[in-house]
KEPAVO-626767 format. One record per residue: x, y, z of N, C-alpha, C, O in turn; residue in one letter. Coordinates in nm, 3 decimals. Atoms other than C-alpha are relative to their C-alpha. Layout:
<sites>
      nX      nY      nZ     caX     caY     caZ      cX      cY      cZ      oX      oY      oZ resn
       X       Y       Z       X       Y       Z       X       Y       Z       X       Y       Z    a
...
</sites>
This chain:
<sites>
      nX      nY      nZ     caX     caY     caZ      cX      cY      cZ      oX      oY      oZ resn
   0.113   0.080  -0.043   0.075   2.117   0.590  -0.003  -0.134  -0.072  -0.027  -0.237  -0.010    m
   0.001   0.126   0.074   0.095   1.857   0.312   0.116  -0.089   0.039   0.102  -0.211   0.041    l
  -0.113   0.080  -0.046   0.438   1.747   0.430  -0.030  -0.073   0.129   0.003  -0.190   0.145    g
   0.039   0.062  -0.127   0.304   1.683   0.778  -0.104  -0.110  -0.025  -0.100  -0.216   0.038    r
   0.101   0.101   0.034   0.006   1.498   0.629   0.065  -0.123  -0.063   0.026  -0.235  -0.033    a
  -0.070   0.112   0.063   0.240   1.284   0.418   0.075  -0.082   0.105   0.073  -0.205   0.101    a
  -0.073   0.071  -0.105   0.454   1.199   0.720  -0.095  -0.082   0.087  -0.067  -0.198   0.117    l
   0.098   0.073  -0.080   0.152   1.104   0.927  -0.063  -0.114  -0.080  -0.093  -0.221  -0.026    r
   0.050   0.107   0.087   0.019   0.907   0.631   0.099  -0.114  -0.012   0.060  -0.231  -0.016    g
  -0.103   0.105   0.004   0.351   0.720   0.609  -0.005  -0.084   0.127   0.009  -0.206   0.122    a
   0.015   0.075  -0.126   0.312   0.627   0.976  -0.124  -0.087  -0.004  -0.122  -0.201   0.043    l
   0.122   0.080   0.015  -0.042   0.513   0.902   0.027  -0.118  -0.092  -0.023  -0.229  -0.068    a
  -0.036   0.108   0.092   0.099   0.310   0.613   0.078  -0.111   0.070   0.059  -0.229   0.041    g
  -0.074   0.101  -0.076   0.340   0.136   0.850  -0.094  -0.081   0.089  -0.076  -0.202   0.106    l
   0.101   0.073  -0.079   0.045   0.048   1.075  -0.076  -0.096  -0.091  -0.103  -0.210  -0.053    a
   0.070   0.086   0.096  -0.135  -0.088   0.768   0.083  -0.120  -0.039   0.031  -0.231  -0.050    g
  -0.089   0.112   0.034   0.167  -0.300   0.674   0.008  -0.098   0.116   0.007  -0.220   0.094    v
  -0.008   0.089  -0.115   0.190  -0.437   1.028  -0.123  -0.091   0.007  -0.110  -0.212   0.027    a
   0.123   0.081  -0.006  -0.175  -0.551   1.025  -0.007  -0.093  -0.121  -0.046  -0.209  -0.107    v
   0.000   0.084   0.119  -0.145  -0.679   0.666   0.094  -0.119   0.019   0.060  -0.232  -0.018    m
  -0.099   0.107  -0.020   0.165  -0.881   0.762  -0.053  -0.105   0.096  -0.035  -0.225   0.074    t
   0.060   0.096  -0.093  -0.012  -1.037   1.059  -0.107  -0.084  -0.071  -0.115  -0.205  -0.050    l
   0.102   0.073   0.077  -0.301  -1.129   0.829   0.062  -0.098  -0.098   0.012  -0.210  -0.114    g
  -0.069   0.089   0.093  -0.062  -1.275   0.573   0.053  -0.124   0.072   0.041  -0.236   0.023    e
  -0.056   0.114  -0.075   0.107  -1.491   0.836  -0.112  -0.094   0.047  -0.095  -0.216   0.044    k
   0.113   0.084  -0.040  -0.230  -1.613   0.965  -0.053  -0.078  -0.120  -0.081  -0.198  -0.110    a
   0.048   0.067   0.123  -0.346  -1.690   0.609   0.097  -0.110  -0.042   0.054  -0.218  -0.081    e
  -0.100   0.100   0.039  -0.018  -1.874   0.535  -0.002  -0.121   0.092   0.025  -0.233   0.048    q
   0.008   0.113  -0.094  -0.060  -2.087   0.847  -0.115  -0.093  -0.038  -0.107  -0.214  -0.017    a
   0.117   0.080   0.039  -0.399  -2.202   0.715   0.018  -0.061  -0.139  -0.011  -0.179  -0.160    v
  -0.008   0.046   0.140  -0.325  -2.228   0.341   0.133  -0.067  -0.034   0.144  -0.133  -0.138    t
  -0.135   0.052   0.024   0.042  -2.331   0.367   0.066   0.063  -0.122   0.156   0.005  -0.182    h
  -0.063  -0.075   0.108   0.126  -2.073   0.102   0.138   0.044   0.047   0.152   0.096   0.158    r
  -0.136  -0.038  -0.043   0.504  -2.011   0.110   0.019   0.151  -0.001  -0.058   0.226  -0.062    p
  -0.037  -0.142   0.002   0.664  -1.674   0.177   0.033   0.042  -0.142   0.085  -0.037  -0.222    d
  -0.033  -0.056   0.131   0.699  -1.452  -0.127   0.122   0.090   0.013   0.131   0.171   0.105    s
  -0.118  -0.087   0.004   1.031  -1.290  -0.210  -0.004   0.092  -0.122   0.098   0.145  -0.164    y
   0.017  -0.093   0.113   0.890  -1.086  -0.499   0.038   0.142   0.041   0.102   0.211  -0.038    v
  -0.044  -0.136  -0.037   0.937  -0.761  -0.301   0.153   0.015  -0.004   0.203   0.116  -0.053    p
  -0.147  -0.006   0.001   1.309  -0.838  -0.255   0.054  -0.003  -0.143   0.147   0.070  -0.176    a
  -0.044   0.007   0.139   1.348  -0.930  -0.619  -0.029   0.131  -0.074   0.049   0.175  -0.158    r
   0.038  -0.126   0.064   1.169  -0.612  -0.723   0.097   0.112   0.038   0.146   0.183  -0.049    t
  -0.090  -0.109  -0.041   1.383  -0.375  -0.515   0.141  -0.024  -0.053   0.211   0.071  -0.087    i
  -0.133   0.030   0.056   1.699  -0.553  -0.630   0.006   0.041  -0.146   0.103   0.103  -0.190    t
   0.004  -0.037   0.142   1.597  -0.509  -0.994  -0.007   0.152  -0.017   0.055   0.206  -0.108    a
   0.011  -0.146   0.009   1.504  -0.143  -0.934   0.133   0.069   0.029   0.170   0.164  -0.039    l
  -0.123  -0.066  -0.045   1.830  -0.057  -0.758   0.122  -0.040  -0.082   0.204   0.044  -0.117    v
  -0.121   0.048   0.066   2.084  -0.273  -0.937  -0.019  -0.033  -0.148   0.078  -0.042  -0.223    t
   0.026   0.041   0.137   1.915  -0.364  -1.263   0.024  -0.148  -0.024   0.014  -0.196  -0.137    g
  -0.026   0.144   0.013   1.997  -0.729  -1.193  -0.113  -0.081   0.062  -0.185  -0.031   0.149    r
   0.102   0.091  -0.052   1.768  -1.023  -1.122   0.062  -0.096   0.100   0.171  -0.148   0.078    r
  -0.043   0.100  -0.098   1.803  -1.242  -0.816  -0.046  -0.138  -0.046  -0.151  -0.150  -0.110    l
   0.045   0.136   0.034   1.788  -1.618  -0.866  -0.123  -0.036   0.084  -0.142   0.015   0.195    p
   0.121   0.042  -0.071   1.461  -1.784  -0.763   0.032  -0.061   0.136  -0.051  -0.057   0.227    e
  -0.038   0.064  -0.126   1.649  -1.966  -0.487   0.040   0.100   0.109   0.048   0.063   0.226    s
  -0.043  -0.101  -0.098   1.756  -1.640  -0.316  -0.113   0.032   0.097  -0.229   0.040   0.059    a
   0.096  -0.033  -0.106   1.583  -1.557   0.013   0.049   0.121   0.078   0.077   0.110   0.198    r
  -0.054  -0.119  -0.066   1.698  -1.199   0.093  -0.104   0.069   0.088  -0.175   0.159   0.044    p
   0.104  -0.047  -0.092   1.482  -1.126   0.396   0.009   0.151   0.026  -0.095   0.218   0.031    l
  -0.012  -0.144  -0.030   1.622  -0.778   0.469  -0.053   0.084  -0.116  -0.124   0.182  -0.093    a
   0.051  -0.074   0.116   1.550  -0.657   0.114  -0.152  -0.016  -0.011  -0.223   0.077  -0.050    r
   0.145   0.023   0.004   1.205  -0.814   0.134  -0.071   0.097   0.093  -0.169   0.161   0.055    n
   0.061  -0.091  -0.098   1.125  -0.615   0.447   0.014   0.146  -0.044  -0.080   0.224  -0.027    h
  -0.021  -0.137   0.047   1.274  -0.295   0.301  -0.106   0.038  -0.103  -0.165   0.146  -0.094    l
   0.099  -0.031   0.105   1.045  -0.312  -0.003  -0.142  -0.006   0.056  -0.225   0.081   0.027    m
   0.134   0.020  -0.057   0.741  -0.439   0.190  -0.042   0.120   0.086  -0.150   0.176   0.068    h
   0.031  -0.110  -0.090   0.755  -0.170   0.459   0.016   0.135  -0.069  -0.060   0.228  -0.043    w
  -0.022  -0.125   0.072   0.893   0.101   0.231  -0.114   0.037  -0.092  -0.156   0.152  -0.097    g
   0.115  -0.025   0.087   0.613   0.064  -0.021  -0.122   0.038   0.083  -0.198   0.128   0.046    t
   0.113  -0.032  -0.087   0.360   0.064   0.260   0.006   0.142   0.052  -0.097   0.211   0.058    g
  -0.015  -0.138  -0.050   0.500   0.389   0.401  -0.022   0.100  -0.114  -0.089   0.201  -0.094    a
   0.012  -0.093   0.113   0.522   0.554   0.057  -0.144   0.016  -0.045  -0.191   0.128  -0.067    a
   0.139  -0.008   0.044   0.169   0.468  -0.046  -0.088   0.054   0.113  -0.190   0.118   0.088    v
   0.069  -0.060  -0.115   0.053   0.557   0.306   0.012   0.151   0.001  -0.081   0.221   0.041    g
  -0.019  -0.145   0.007   0.199   0.905   0.257  -0.106   0.063  -0.091  -0.162   0.168  -0.060    a
   0.104  -0.049   0.090  -0.039   0.951  -0.035  -0.136   0.002   0.071  -0.212   0.098   0.057    l
   0.128   0.007  -0.071  -0.333   0.842   0.183  -0.009   0.111   0.104  -0.118   0.164   0.129    r
   0.000  -0.113  -0.094  -0.228   1.102   0.442  -0.033   0.131  -0.069  -0.108   0.212  -0.015    g
   0.032  -0.121   0.077  -0.238   1.375   0.178  -0.147  -0.001  -0.040  -0.213   0.103  -0.038    i
   0.143   0.010   0.032  -0.578   1.248   0.069  -0.083   0.041   0.121  -0.179   0.117   0.107    w
   0.079  -0.031  -0.121  -0.704   1.270   0.430  -0.002   0.150   0.026  -0.106   0.205   0.059    a
  -0.005  -0.144  -0.019  -0.586   1.630   0.460  -0.085   0.073  -0.103  -0.141   0.179  -0.075    a
   0.073  -0.063   0.110  -0.752   1.711   0.129  -0.150  -0.029   0.002  -0.225   0.023  -0.081    s
   0.142   0.030  -0.010  -1.086   1.570   0.235  -0.041  -0.134  -0.059  -0.158  -0.170  -0.055    g
   0.030   0.135   0.050  -1.061   1.228   0.070   0.018  -0.096   0.117   0.129  -0.141   0.145    l
  -0.002   0.077  -0.124  -1.151   1.026   0.378  -0.103  -0.111  -0.002  -0.186  -0.121  -0.093    r
   0.101   0.102  -0.021  -1.348   0.730   0.498   0.018  -0.124  -0.085   0.120  -0.142  -0.152    g
  -0.012   0.130   0.065  -1.421   0.392   0.352   0.012   0.011  -0.152   0.079  -0.071  -0.215    w
  -0.011  -0.015   0.146  -1.461   0.518  -0.006   0.144   0.032  -0.041   0.195  -0.023  -0.138    r
  -0.140  -0.033   0.029  -1.113   0.672  -0.001   0.088  -0.123   0.020   0.182  -0.146  -0.056    a
  -0.079   0.121  -0.025  -0.975   0.349   0.146  -0.022  -0.103  -0.111   0.072  -0.174  -0.149    s
   0.025   0.092   0.113  -1.143   0.145  -0.130   0.080   0.044  -0.123   0.142  -0.039  -0.190    a
  -0.079  -0.051   0.112  -0.984   0.370  -0.395   0.149  -0.022   0.026   0.225  -0.054  -0.065    w
  -0.141   0.017  -0.036  -0.653   0.350  -0.208   0.045  -0.145  -0.022   0.161  -0.168  -0.055    h
  -0.034   0.139   0.028  -0.663  -0.030  -0.241   0.047  -0.016  -0.143   0.144  -0.087  -0.170    t
  -0.041   0.011   0.140  -0.643   0.009  -0.617   0.136   0.066  -0.023   0.214   0.020  -0.106    s
  -0.131  -0.065   0.011  -0.347   0.247  -0.577   0.109  -0.094   0.050   0.215  -0.106  -0.013    i
  -0.100   0.093  -0.055  -0.163  -0.006  -0.360   0.024  -0.115  -0.097   0.138  -0.152  -0.124    r
  -0.015   0.109   0.097  -0.231  -0.287  -0.606   0.075   0.046  -0.125   0.164  -0.024  -0.174    l
  -0.064  -0.051   0.122  -0.129  -0.073  -0.903   0.148   0.030   0.023   0.230   0.006  -0.065    a
  -0.140  -0.028  -0.031   0.193   0.035  -0.732   0.082  -0.128  -0.003   0.186  -0.136  -0.069    t
  -0.072   0.127  -0.002   0.298  -0.321  -0.662   0.013  -0.060  -0.139   0.121  -0.100  -0.181    d
  -0.001   0.063   0.132   0.200  -0.450  -1.005   0.086   0.076  -0.099   0.155   0.016  -0.182    q
  -0.083  -0.080   0.091   0.367  -0.162  -1.188   0.147  -0.029   0.024   0.221  -0.056  -0.070    t
  -0.141   0.023  -0.031   0.698  -0.208  -1.008   0.043  -0.143  -0.031   0.149  -0.165  -0.088    l
  -0.035   0.141   0.021   0.693  -0.588  -1.023   0.005  -0.035  -0.148   0.094  -0.107  -0.192    e
   0.004   0.035   0.141   0.600  -0.608  -1.389   0.095   0.084  -0.084   0.148   0.035  -0.184    n
  -0.095  -0.084   0.074   0.814  -0.315  -1.509   0.142  -0.053   0.014   0.224  -0.037  -0.077    a
  -0.133   0.056  -0.021   1.119  -0.488  -1.361   0.012  -0.142  -0.053   0.120  -0.199  -0.053    t
  -0.002   0.138   0.050   1.022  -0.825  -1.508  -0.003  -0.104   0.109   0.016  -0.223   0.083    g
   0.000   0.093  -0.113   0.996  -0.979  -1.163  -0.134  -0.070   0.014  -0.140  -0.189   0.043    v
   0.133   0.054  -0.022   0.620  -1.029  -1.147  -0.065  -0.045  -0.130  -0.012  -0.027  -0.239    g
   0.084   0.042   0.112   0.357  -1.174  -1.372  -0.130   0.078   0.008  -0.175   0.110   0.118    a
   0.128  -0.072  -0.005   0.037  -0.994  -1.471  -0.102  -0.078   0.082  -0.110  -0.200   0.073    p
   0.094   0.068  -0.091  -0.238  -1.069  -1.218  -0.100  -0.092  -0.070  -0.146  -0.189  -0.012    p
   0.097   0.085   0.068  -0.469  -1.215  -1.481   0.059  -0.137  -0.036  -0.013  -0.226  -0.080    w
  -0.061   0.131   0.024  -0.216  -1.499  -1.523   0.006  -0.083   0.129   0.044  -0.200   0.125    t
  -0.004   0.068  -0.128  -0.243  -1.590  -1.153  -0.124  -0.087   0.016  -0.223  -0.071  -0.055    w
   0.118   0.078  -0.036  -0.478  -1.847  -1.006  -0.102   0.093   0.067  -0.065   0.198   0.120    s
   0.104  -0.080  -0.066  -0.807  -1.712  -0.876   0.030   0.014   0.149   0.011   0.121   0.207    r
  -0.033  -0.003  -0.143  -0.698  -1.803  -0.523   0.108   0.106   0.028   0.095   0.184   0.122    r
  -0.107  -0.098  -0.021  -0.378  -1.597  -0.556  -0.050   0.143  -0.021  -0.006   0.234   0.049    d
   0.057  -0.133   0.022  -0.575  -1.301  -0.693  -0.080   0.044   0.122  -0.065   0.157   0.169    q
   0.083  -0.033  -0.117  -0.822  -1.314  -0.402   0.089   0.029   0.121   0.064   0.125   0.194    v
  -0.090  -0.019  -0.114  -0.542  -1.348  -0.147   0.069   0.136  -0.010   0.074   0.209   0.089    v
  -0.072  -0.126   0.015  -0.347  -1.052  -0.289  -0.092   0.121   0.019  -0.057   0.215   0.091    d
   0.093  -0.113  -0.013  -0.647  -0.821  -0.320  -0.047   0.014   0.144  -0.058   0.125   0.195    v
   0.045  -0.005  -0.139  -0.766  -0.914   0.029   0.105   0.062   0.091   0.074   0.150   0.171    t
  -0.106  -0.055  -0.085  -0.430  -0.841   0.191   0.023   0.148  -0.028   0.045   0.225   0.065    h
  -0.020  -0.142   0.033  -0.392  -0.511   0.004  -0.119   0.084   0.048  -0.101   0.199   0.087    k
   0.116  -0.072  -0.053  -0.747  -0.411   0.103   0.013   0.018   0.151  -0.017   0.126   0.203    a
  -0.024  -0.013  -0.144  -0.666  -0.484   0.468   0.099   0.113   0.025   0.076   0.199   0.110    v
  -0.099  -0.107  -0.013  -0.357  -0.265   0.432  -0.065   0.137  -0.019  -0.048   0.226   0.065    y
   0.055  -0.133   0.032  -0.552   0.021   0.273  -0.105   0.046   0.099  -0.110   0.164   0.133    s
   0.104  -0.041  -0.096  -0.844   0.017   0.516   0.060   0.033   0.137   0.014   0.125   0.203    f
  -0.067  -0.034  -0.125  -0.616   0.009   0.821   0.076   0.132  -0.016   0.067   0.220   0.069    v
  -0.074  -0.125   0.027  -0.393   0.278   0.668  -0.097   0.118  -0.002  -0.068   0.223   0.057    t
   0.098  -0.107   0.008  -0.700   0.487   0.591  -0.058   0.038   0.135  -0.071   0.156   0.166    g
   0.057  -0.029  -0.132  -0.849   0.453   0.938   0.101   0.076   0.087   0.064   0.171   0.155    a
  -0.102  -0.067  -0.080  -0.521   0.554   1.101   0.028   0.140  -0.055   0.040   0.236   0.022    v
  -0.025  -0.133   0.061  -0.458   0.839   0.854  -0.113   0.095   0.032  -0.089   0.212   0.065    a
   0.114  -0.086  -0.029  -0.808   0.973   0.906   0.000   0.047   0.146  -0.053   0.154   0.177    d
  -0.013  -0.040  -0.141  -0.737   0.980   1.283   0.116   0.096   0.022   0.106   0.191   0.100    l
  -0.123  -0.078  -0.025  -0.387   1.130   1.260   0.007   0.131  -0.077   0.072   0.226  -0.032    l
  -0.017  -0.115   0.089  -0.429   1.382   0.980  -0.121   0.092   0.009  -0.233   0.051  -0.024    v
   0.113  -0.093  -0.004  -0.643   1.691   1.036  -0.038   0.044  -0.142   0.045   0.048  -0.232    p
   0.049  -0.052   0.126  -0.855   1.819   0.753   0.064   0.137  -0.025   0.074   0.219   0.067    l
  -0.061  -0.129   0.034  -0.688   2.110   0.572  -0.097   0.113   0.033  -0.219   0.096   0.025    a
   0.082  -0.113  -0.044  -0.812   2.449   0.685  -0.091   0.055  -0.110  -0.188   0.124  -0.081    s
   0.084  -0.049   0.109  -0.957   2.524   0.341  -0.106  -0.101  -0.041  -0.167  -0.088  -0.148    d
   0.098   0.105   0.031  -1.184   2.215   0.352  -0.114   0.001   0.100  -0.094   0.028   0.218    r
   0.117   0.018  -0.086  -1.533   2.169   0.488  -0.003  -0.145   0.047   0.066  -0.229  -0.011    l
   0.004   0.138  -0.050  -1.619   1.854   0.687  -0.035  -0.105  -0.106   0.003  -0.221  -0.092    p
   0.032   0.098   0.105  -1.759   1.691   0.371   0.113  -0.014  -0.103   0.099  -0.089  -0.199    d
  -0.116   0.010   0.089  -1.419   1.741   0.200   0.001   0.100  -0.114   0.099   0.109  -0.187    g
   0.003  -0.100   0.107  -1.528   2.014  -0.036   0.075   0.123   0.042   0.099   0.146   0.160    t
  -0.074  -0.122  -0.027  -1.340   2.339  -0.067  -0.091   0.104   0.064  -0.207   0.121   0.024    a
   0.075  -0.108  -0.063  -1.452   2.621   0.160   0.002   0.121  -0.091   0.091   0.134  -0.175    a
   0.004  -0.122   0.081  -1.549   2.952   0.003  -0.098  -0.014  -0.115  -0.174  -0.111  -0.122    g
   0.096   0.002   0.110  -1.741   3.032  -0.312   0.018  -0.123  -0.089   0.130  -0.168  -0.115    p
  -0.003   0.118   0.088  -1.831   2.739  -0.533   0.011   0.044  -0.145  -0.055   0.139  -0.188    r
  -0.014  -0.027   0.144  -1.722   2.741  -0.894  -0.054  -0.118  -0.077  -0.040  -0.233  -0.037    r
   0.052   0.109   0.084  -1.890   2.547  -1.165   0.050   0.012  -0.137   0.017  -0.070  -0.223    r
</sites>
């Protein structure tokens, strides 16, 4: 059951990435913010242990990390949905998971900079896009993933309560 929930959550994560990407492109058209290749640099550092030069523009690796991370973190949201962690509150918490995943990988590899060193605008843009991802992922996961049979509609465990 959890495997099926994870798979459906990964699909929800891909839907979340698609909407987030459309939002990013719309935002970039207005703000003229350039494309980021941090995802490509991160996956390169994770896989090879080497750093790409700042001038590199590896689009395929960028997409692999961008969509792959979205699917992986979406799988977690699918498991949450099956376990009764649903709705807008779960999606708000999931936003922090998505942000933490990106920041951990980017900073552990030396590719990224801690968010508190970014401009306020960059912080707002990143949090907004990740929130869009998480809320879309959550809405889709909550539709695709049935509640586990041992859960009540409010997400609590069925059967006797223990305290």
